[in-house]
C-alpha positions in Angstrom: -6.6 18.3 24.5 -4.4 18.6 27.5 -1.0 17.1 27.3 -1.7 14.8 30.2 -4.8 13.5 28.4 -3.1 12.4 25.2 -3.9 8.7 24.8 -1.1 6.1 25.1 -2.8 2.9 23.8 0.2 1.2 22.1 -1.4 1.2 18.7 -0.2 -1.6 16.5 -0.5 0.8 13.5 2.4 2.8 14.9 4.6 -0.4 14.8 6.2 0.5 18.1 6.9 4.1 17.1 5.5 7.3 18.7 3.8 10.3 17.1 4.1 13.9 18.1 0.7 15.4 19.1 0.2 18.9 20.2 -1.7 19.5 23.4 -2.2 22.3 25.9 -0.6 22.8 29.3 -1.4 25.9 31.2 -3.1 27.5 28.2 -0.1 27.1 25.9 0.5 24.5 23.1 3.2 22.0 23.8 4.5 19.0 21.8 4.0 15.6 23.4 4.3 12.0 22.1 1.6 9.4 21.8 1.9 5.7 21.2 -1.5 5.9 19.5 -5.1 5.4 20.5 -7.8 2.9 19.7 -10.0 5.2 17.6 -7.2 6.3 15.4 -6.0 2.7 14.9 -9.6 1.6 14.0 -9.9 4.4 11.4 -6.4 3.6 10.0 -7.2 -0.1 9.7 -10.5 0.7 7.9 -8.8 3.0 5.4 -6.1 0.4 4.7 -8.7 -2.3 4.2 -10.5 -0.1 1.7 -7.3 0.7 -0.2 -6.5 -3.0 -0.3 -9.9 -3.7 -1.8 -9.5 -1.0 -4.4 -6.1 -2.4 -5.3 -7.6 -5.9 -5.8 -10.4 -4.5 -7.9 -7.9 -2.6 -10.0 -5.8 -5.7 -10.5 -8.8 -7.6 -11.7 -9.8 -4.8 -14.1 -6.2 -4.8 -15.5 -6.2 -8.6 -15.9 -9.5 -8.5 -17.7 -8.1 -5.9 -20.1 -10.5 -3.2 -18.9 -7.8 -0.9 -17.5 -4.1 -0.2 -18.1 -1.4 -1.3 -15.6 -1.2 2.4 -14.5 -4.7 2.0 -12.9 -3.4 -0.9 -10.7 -0.1 0.8 -9.8 -2.0 4.0 -8.8 -3.8 2.1 -6.0 -0.9 -0.3 -5.2 1.3 2.7 -4.3 -1.5 4.5 -2.4 -2.5 7.2 -4.8 -5.8 8.4 -6.1 -6.4 10.3 -9.4 -5.7 13.7 -7.8 -2.5 12.8 -6.0 -1.1 10.9 -9.0 -1.9 13.8 -11.3 -0.2 16.2 -8.9 2.9 13.9 -8.5 3.2 13.3 -12.2 2.5 16.9 -13.2 -0.5 15.9 -15.4 -4.2 16.8 -15.4 -6.7 14.4 -13.9 -8.5 14.0 -17.3 -5.1 12.8 -18.7 -4.7 10.3 -15.9 -8.2 8.9 -16.6 -7.5 8.7 -20.3 -4.3 6.8 -19.7 -6.2 4.2 -17.7 -7.5 3.0 -21.1 -5.3 0.2 -22.3 -5.2 1.3 -25.9 -4.2 4.8 -24.9 -1.7 3.7 -22.4 0.0 1.4 -25.0 0.8 4.5 -27.1 2.3 6.7 -24.4 5.7 8.1 -25.1 8.7 7.6 -22.7 8.5 11.2 -21.5 5.0 10.7 -20.1 5.8 7.2 -18.8 8.8 8.6 -17.0 6.6 11.1 -15.2 4.4 8.2 -14.0 7.4 6.1 -13.1 9.0 8.8 -11.0 5.7 9.6 -9.2 5.2 5.9 -8.4 8.9 5.2 -7.8 9.1 2.5 -10.4 11.1 2.2 -13.5 9.5 2.6 -16.9 10.0 -1.0 -17.9 8.0 -2.2 -14.8 5.2 0.3 -15.6 5.0 -0.9 -19.2 5.0 -4.6 -18.3 1.6 -6.2 -18.3 0.5 -7.8 -15.0 -0.2 -11.5 -15.1 -1.8 -14.0 -12.7 -2.3 -11.3 -10.1 1.5 -10.9 -9.6 3.3 -7.7 -10.1 6.8 -7.8 -11.6 
């Protein structure tokens, strides 16, 4: 895309900020700013809506006792199994196992600390059961 063709649609997903986009001018790459464009804003809004839905489903699963609080917090803080595993330094199969409430209840502080650091929470918040759809 040429630098002069970079969209400037004042995207509300940018919250008034600009983003650096690389375009071409005279056959060379050059950094330019964009205030967003409609297609990107639409895709971002769709992705956020899907994450919000997954977060709500996770909350309901935790409240029903089907999943551990870790399952909710994973979605609440915009992770998936892969990114949480990478951030916490654990394997994906371990993450899935820790979604089971009976397994999660037995986790030691070392493992919980890894999750807490990855999610930027404290261990006591992570251990606390969720109630009435409200997080601590």
